[in-house]
Phi, psi and omega in degrees: 000135181284144177261149179272137177244137182246147179271129179271098183295325179296315179295321180292316179293324176297317179300313181293324178293321177293320179297316179298315180294326177293317178295314180298323181291333182263001179288132174227146178279132179243127175285131177235123179246129179239131176220149180233134175235149177252127182297136180262350174207167179293142178249119182289150175301147181068020176273157173266131180236157179272135181229170174298160181299134178212167177262127182292131170090358181249016179058036180272354183245134171235139182235132179233132175243122184054035179083354180265128181287130174275144182263129177288129179285139179273345177256150180292339177287340178075021184280347183241031178189187184261340179206158174240149177279140181259121180132173180272150181304130180094346179274164177267136182223161173231022183228145167226159176244122175297143187226101171057047177281350172094352180197168175277160176265119186290160174300141178087009181272128176284133175238125182253136178240131175238126181241126177263111182117168182244109184239000000 
């Protein structure tokens, strides 16, 4: 014979109030800066380009070319991604090096940069 189980609304509302207060306590405002540049000349593969200020090594930078997200290489050789960050971990930089994207970026191509944080 099946047993009946009842929902304890008092316990459930207490749980949700604690969860809400925990989430509210951990909310932090994050500065997000978005900028778009249009290339004025072709950019050769494996070139170093100027980007907005970001902190090296903390994944604060995202790069999009023609709407496609470039993947940050985890190795300094750049063999497992589209770009490497230029600078020492923890420092502020304005440079990245394209890494083996397979072609040059033509003139007139939009490149979007998103930086999480204020550097």
